A tleap script that builds the chain and sets N, CA, C and O, in Angstrom:
source leaprc.protein.ff14SB
mol = sequence {
  NMET PRO LEU ASN LYS CYS PRO GLN ARG VAL
  LYS ILE ARG ASN ASN SER LEU THR ASP ASN
  LEU TYR LEU ASP ARG GLN GLY ARG TRP VAL
  ALA TRP ARG HIE ALA ALA TRP PHE HIE SER
  ASP ARG PRO ALA ALA ARG PHE ALA GLN GLN
  HIE GLY VAL GLU VAL PHE GLY LEU PHE SER
  CYS GLU SER TYR GLY HIE CPRO
}
set mol.1.N position { -23.859 -1.238 -18.700 }
set mol.1.CA position { -23.193 -2.303 -17.981 }
set mol.1.C position { -24.015 -2.659 -16.741 }
set mol.1.O position { -24.320 -1.768 -15.949 }
set mol.2.N position { -24.375 -3.896 -16.548 }
set mol.2.CA position { -25.133 -4.294 -15.363 }
set mol.2.C position { -24.299 -4.113 -14.095 }
set mol.2.O position { -23.073 -4.212 -14.127 }
set mol.3.N position { -24.962 -3.854 -13.007 }
set mol.3.CA position { -24.261 -3.625 -11.752 }
set mol.3.C position { -23.411 -4.809 -11.332 }
set mol.3.O position { -22.346 -4.617 -10.745 }
set mol.4.N position { -23.847 -6.024 -11.613 }
set mol.4.CA position { -23.079 -7.179 -11.181 }
set mol.4.C position { -21.768 -7.347 -11.946 }
set mol.4.O position { -20.973 -8.221 -11.600 }
set mol.5.N position { -21.522 -6.545 -12.966 }
set mol.5.CA position { -20.281 -6.623 -13.732 }
set mol.5.C position { -19.159 -5.807 -13.094 }
set mol.5.O position { -18.008 -5.942 -13.508 }
set mol.6.N position { -19.452 -4.965 -12.100 }
set mol.6.CA position { -18.415 -4.085 -11.582 }
set mol.6.C position { -18.318 -4.068 -10.061 }
set mol.6.O position { -18.048 -3.004 -9.504 }
set mol.7.N position { -18.518 -5.169 -9.361 }
set mol.7.CA position { -18.529 -5.109 -7.905 }
set mol.7.C position { -17.178 -4.786 -7.275 }
set mol.7.O position { -17.136 -4.341 -6.128 }
set mol.8.N position { -16.081 -4.995 -7.985 }
set mol.8.CA position { -14.777 -4.760 -7.385 }
set mol.8.C position { -14.224 -3.371 -7.670 }
set mol.8.O position { -13.264 -2.962 -7.016 }
set mol.9.N position { -14.779 -2.638 -8.606 }
set mol.9.CA position { -14.243 -1.310 -8.905 }
set mol.9.C position { -14.570 -0.363 -7.765 }
set mol.9.O position { -15.718 -0.267 -7.331 }
set mol.10.N position { -13.544 0.339 -7.280 }
set mol.10.CA position { -13.717 1.207 -6.116 }
set mol.10.C position { -13.049 2.554 -6.325 }
set mol.10.O position { -12.154 2.709 -7.156 }
set mol.11.N position { -13.510 3.519 -5.551 }
set mol.11.CA position { -12.865 4.822 -5.435 }
set mol.11.C position { -12.484 5.001 -3.977 }
set mol.11.O position { -13.113 4.426 -3.089 }
set mol.12.N position { -11.449 5.803 -3.732 }
set mol.12.CA position { -10.995 6.065 -2.372 }
set mol.12.C position { -11.697 7.326 -1.874 }
set mol.12.O position { -11.563 8.396 -2.467 }
set mol.13.N position { -12.433 7.194 -0.798 }
set mol.13.CA position { -13.198 8.313 -0.236 }
set mol.13.C position { -12.536 8.771 1.049 }
set mol.13.O position { -12.043 7.965 1.839 }
set mol.14.N position { -12.534 10.120 1.247 }
set mol.14.CA position { -11.969 10.608 2.501 }
set mol.14.C position { -12.860 10.197 3.660 }
set mol.14.O position { -14.042 9.907 3.474 }
set mol.15.N position { -12.301 10.174 4.827 }
set mol.15.CA position { -13.018 9.706 6.010 }
set mol.15.C position { -13.629 10.904 6.739 }
set mol.15.O position { -13.187 11.277 7.825 }
set mol.16.N position { -14.644 11.493 6.126 }
set mol.16.CA position { -15.269 12.679 6.690 }
set mol.16.C position { -16.780 12.571 6.583 }
set mol.16.O position { -17.306 12.063 5.592 }
set mol.17.N position { -17.467 13.043 7.591 }
set mol.17.CA position { -18.926 13.058 7.541 }
set mol.17.C position { -19.446 14.283 6.791 }
set mol.17.O position { -20.598 14.302 6.359 }
set mol.18.N position { -18.608 15.300 6.635 }
set mol.18.CA position { -19.063 16.533 5.993 }
set mol.18.C position { -18.519 16.732 4.586 }
set mol.18.O position { -19.190 17.344 3.755 }
set mol.19.N position { -17.321 16.231 4.300 }
set mol.19.CA position { -16.715 16.400 2.972 }
set mol.19.C position { -16.941 15.150 2.134 }
set mol.19.O position { -16.640 14.040 2.573 }
set mol.20.N position { -17.460 15.327 0.953 }
set mol.20.CA position { -17.716 14.214 0.047 }
set mol.20.C position { -16.659 14.249 -1.062 }
set mol.20.O position { -16.950 14.622 -2.198 }
set mol.21.N position { -15.427 13.854 -0.713 }
set mol.21.CA position { -14.313 13.953 -1.641 }
set mol.21.C position { -13.636 12.602 -1.831 }
set mol.21.O position { -13.689 11.734 -0.960 }
set mol.22.N position { -12.993 12.444 -3.000 }
set mol.22.CA position { -12.357 11.199 -3.406 }
set mol.22.C position { -10.982 11.508 -3.971 }
set mol.22.O position { -10.744 12.625 -4.431 }
set mol.23.N position { -10.066 10.537 -3.946 }
set mol.23.CA position { -8.722 10.756 -4.478 }
set mol.23.C position { -8.689 10.625 -5.996 }
set mol.23.O position { -9.319 9.738 -6.572 }
set mol.24.N position { -7.940 11.530 -6.632 }
set mol.24.CA position { -7.694 11.397 -8.066 }
set mol.24.C position { -6.335 10.745 -8.277 }
set mol.24.O position { -5.669 10.400 -7.300 }
set mol.25.N position { -5.907 10.566 -9.511 }
set mol.25.CA position { -4.652 9.874 -9.817 }
set mol.25.C position { -3.412 10.647 -9.374 }
set mol.25.O position { -2.318 10.084 -9.342 }
set mol.26.N position { -3.564 11.920 -9.032 }
set mol.26.CA position { -2.447 12.709 -8.543 }
set mol.26.C position { -2.411 12.748 -7.015 }
set mol.26.O position { -1.540 13.396 -6.434 }
set mol.27.N position { -3.354 12.055 -6.358 }
set mol.27.CA position { -3.385 12.023 -4.907 }
set mol.27.C position { -4.045 13.236 -4.279 }
set mol.27.O position { -3.819 13.535 -3.106 }
set mol.28.N position { -4.869 13.942 -5.067 }
set mol.28.CA position { -5.592 15.121 -4.563 }
set mol.28.C position { -7.028 14.745 -4.279 }
set mol.28.O position { -7.580 13.855 -4.926 }
set mol.29.N position { -7.646 15.421 -3.308 }
set mol.29.CA position { -9.054 15.205 -2.997 }
set mol.29.C position { -9.896 16.000 -3.976 }
set mol.29.O position { -9.738 17.214 -4.096 }
set mol.30.N position { -10.795 15.314 -4.680 }
set mol.30.CA position { -11.613 15.932 -5.725 }
set mol.30.C position { -13.055 15.413 -5.643 }
set mol.30.O position { -13.368 14.525 -4.850 }
set mol.31.N position { -13.914 15.983 -6.474 }
set mol.31.CA position { -15.304 15.528 -6.567 }
set mol.31.C position { -15.355 14.128 -7.206 }
set mol.31.O position { -14.412 13.694 -7.866 }
set mol.32.N position { -16.475 13.446 -6.990 }
set mol.32.CA position { -16.700 12.086 -7.487 }
set mol.32.C position { -16.333 11.929 -8.966 }
set mol.32.O position { -15.611 11.000 -9.328 }
set mol.33.N position { -16.811 12.806 -9.795 }
set mol.33.CA position { -16.618 12.669 -11.253 }
set mol.33.C position { -15.161 12.707 -11.684 }
set mol.33.O position { -14.833 12.210 -12.761 }
set mol.34.N position { -14.274 13.286 -10.870 }
set mol.34.CA position { -12.858 13.406 -11.230 }
set mol.34.C position { -11.976 12.386 -10.518 }
set mol.34.O position { -10.766 12.349 -10.740 }
set mol.35.N position { -12.567 11.571 -9.676 }
set mol.35.CA position { -11.792 10.620 -8.879 }
set mol.35.C position { -11.316 9.433 -9.707 }
set mol.35.O position { -11.903 9.092 -10.734 }
set mol.36.N position { -10.249 8.821 -9.241 }
set mol.36.CA position { -9.676 7.648 -9.904 }
set mol.36.C position { -10.437 6.387 -9.510 }
set mol.36.O position { -10.864 6.240 -8.364 }
set mol.37.N position { -10.602 5.478 -10.469 }
set mol.37.CA position { -11.186 4.163 -10.221 }
set mol.37.C position { -10.055 3.170 -10.044 }
set mol.37.O position { -9.021 3.271 -10.704 }
set mol.38.N position { -10.253 2.211 -9.154 }
set mol.38.CA position { -9.291 1.124 -8.960 }
set mol.38.C position { -10.033 -0.191 -9.161 }
set mol.38.O position { -11.229 -0.287 -8.886 }
set mol.39.N position { -9.320 -1.193 -9.639 }
set mol.39.CA position { -9.953 -2.473 -9.969 }
set mol.39.C position { -10.280 -3.328 -8.759 }
set mol.39.O position { -11.091 -4.249 -8.856 }
set mol.40.N position { -9.662 -3.039 -7.621 }
set mol.40.CA position { -9.974 -3.782 -6.400 }
set mol.40.C position { -9.471 -3.019 -5.186 }
set mol.40.O position { -8.841 -1.969 -5.311 }
set mol.41.N position { -9.755 -3.558 -4.025 }
set mol.41.CA position { -9.370 -2.909 -2.768 }
set mol.41.C position { -7.859 -2.784 -2.600 }
set mol.41.O position { -7.374 -1.753 -2.132 }
set mol.42.N position { -7.122 -3.805 -2.970 }
set mol.42.CA position { -5.665 -3.793 -2.743 }
set mol.42.C position { -4.955 -2.659 -3.472 }
set mol.42.O position { -4.212 -1.912 -2.834 }
set mol.43.N position { -5.150 -2.495 -4.786 }
set mol.43.CA position { -4.482 -1.378 -5.453 }
set mol.43.C position { -4.917 -0.019 -4.890 }
set mol.43.O position { -4.113 0.909 -4.807 }
set mol.44.N position { -6.171 0.090 -4.511 }
set mol.44.CA position { -6.662 1.345 -3.935 }
set mol.44.C position { -5.969 1.629 -2.605 }
set mol.44.O position { -5.522 2.750 -2.364 }
set mol.45.N position { -5.879 0.632 -1.757 }
set mol.45.CA position { -5.225 0.812 -0.458 }
set mol.45.C position { -3.740 1.135 -0.629 }
set mol.45.O position { -3.196 1.977 0.086 }
set mol.46.N position { -3.093 0.468 -1.571 }
set mol.46.CA position { -1.676 0.730 -1.846 }
set mol.46.C position { -1.486 2.167 -2.340 }
set mol.46.O position { -0.556 2.850 -1.913 }
set mol.47.N position { -2.355 2.622 -3.230 }
set mol.47.CA position { -2.275 3.989 -3.747 }
set mol.47.C position { -2.462 5.007 -2.620 }
set mol.47.O position { -1.716 5.982 -2.530 }
set mol.48.N position { -3.451 4.780 -1.769 }
set mol.48.CA position { -3.693 5.685 -0.644 }
set mol.48.C position { -2.466 5.755 0.258 }
set mol.48.O position { -2.065 6.838 0.683 }
set mol.49.N position { -1.877 4.611 0.547 }
set mol.49.CA position { -0.700 4.569 1.403 }
set mol.49.C position { 0.464 5.333 0.765 }
set mol.49.O position { 1.174 6.066 1.454 }
set mol.50.N position { 0.663 5.166 -0.534 }
set mol.50.CA position { 1.746 5.857 -1.238 }
set mol.50.C position { 1.569 7.373 -1.205 }
set mol.50.O position { 2.545 8.117 -1.301 }
set mol.51.N position { 0.330 7.827 -1.071 }
set mol.51.CA position { 0.051 9.261 -1.041 }
set mol.51.C position { -0.188 9.790 0.371 }
set mol.51.O position { -0.697 10.896 0.549 }
set mol.52.N position { 0.183 8.995 1.369 }
set mol.52.CA position { 0.129 9.443 2.748 }
set mol.52.C position { -1.256 9.518 3.360 }
set mol.52.O position { -1.464 10.199 4.364 }
set mol.53.N position { -2.202 8.817 2.756 }
set mol.53.CA position { -3.573 8.818 3.276 }
set mol.53.C position { -3.725 7.586 4.159 }
set mol.53.O position { -3.732 6.455 3.672 }
set mol.54.N position { -3.845 7.819 5.455 }
set mol.54.CA position { -3.904 6.702 6.395 }
set mol.54.C position { -5.325 6.263 6.709 }
set mol.54.O position { -5.569 5.079 6.942 }
set mol.55.N position { -6.261 7.196 6.719 }
set mol.55.CA position { -7.642 6.873 7.060 }
set mol.55.C position { -8.519 7.214 5.857 }
set mol.55.O position { -8.565 8.363 5.417 }
set mol.56.N position { -9.213 6.207 5.330 }
set mol.56.CA position { -10.034 6.410 4.143 }
set mol.56.C position { -11.081 5.313 4.065 }
set mol.56.O position { -11.031 4.335 4.812 }
set mol.57.N position { -12.017 5.484 3.165 }
set mol.57.CA position { -13.007 4.462 2.893 }
set mol.57.C position { -12.947 4.096 1.427 }
set mol.57.O position { -12.446 4.871 0.613 }
set mol.58.N position { -13.452 2.922 1.079 }
set mol.58.CA position { -13.531 2.503 -0.318 }
set mol.58.C position { -14.991 2.492 -0.726 }
set mol.58.O position { -15.834 1.931 -0.026 }
set mol.59.N position { -15.287 3.103 -1.843 }
set mol.59.CA position { -16.647 3.258 -2.325 }
set mol.59.C position { -16.770 2.484 -3.622 }
set mol.59.O position { -16.106 2.823 -4.602 }
set mol.60.N position { -17.594 1.463 -3.654 }
set mol.60.CA position { -17.691 0.627 -4.862 }
set mol.60.C position { -18.629 1.235 -5.887 }
set mol.60.O position { -19.495 2.042 -5.549 }
set mol.61.N position { -18.451 0.845 -7.143 }
set mol.61.CA position { -19.281 1.395 -8.209 }
set mol.61.C position { -20.731 0.951 -8.075 }
set mol.61.O position { -21.633 1.651 -8.534 }
set mol.62.N position { -20.967 -0.190 -7.457 }
set mol.62.CA position { -22.362 -0.608 -7.298 }
set mol.62.C position { -23.062 0.217 -6.224 }
set mol.62.O position { -24.287 0.177 -6.111 }
set mol.63.N position { -22.295 0.962 -5.439 }
set mol.63.CA position { -22.899 1.821 -4.431 }
set mol.63.C position { -23.408 3.129 -5.042 }
set mol.63.O position { -24.316 3.762 -4.503 }
set mol.64.N position { -22.816 3.526 -6.170 }
set mol.64.CA position { -23.151 4.834 -6.735 }
set mol.64.C position { -22.936 4.845 -8.243 }
set mol.64.O position { -21.970 5.447 -8.711 }
set mol.65.N position { -23.764 4.227 -8.984 }
set mol.65.CA position { -23.702 4.305 -10.444 }
set mol.65.C position { -22.508 3.631 -11.063 }
set mol.65.O position { -21.914 2.722 -10.481 }
set mol.66.N position { -22.160 4.084 -12.252 }
set mol.66.CA position { -21.081 3.494 -13.038 }
set mol.66.C position { -20.006 4.509 -13.303 }
set mol.66.O position { -20.269 5.711 -13.266 }
set mol.67.N position { -18.771 4.047 -13.575 }
set mol.67.CA position { -17.669 4.958 -13.883 }
set mol.67.C position { -17.919 5.712 -15.173 }
set mol.67.O position { -17.091 6.524 -15.584 }
savepdb mol mol.pdb
quit
């Protein structure tokens, strides 16, 4: 899949300079390979809010390979 086909797919990344962790579908912090993909920023932000995560970053698939 070309990179330009997935610019909106994102993962939720914790806001840490030392921990490289992402949210999975159960709301747990896990490694990249186990993290949940979201189709855009809005669903990702809504999911983070539902799981009590107030500070986070969104990491797009074009930033780091493909799902």
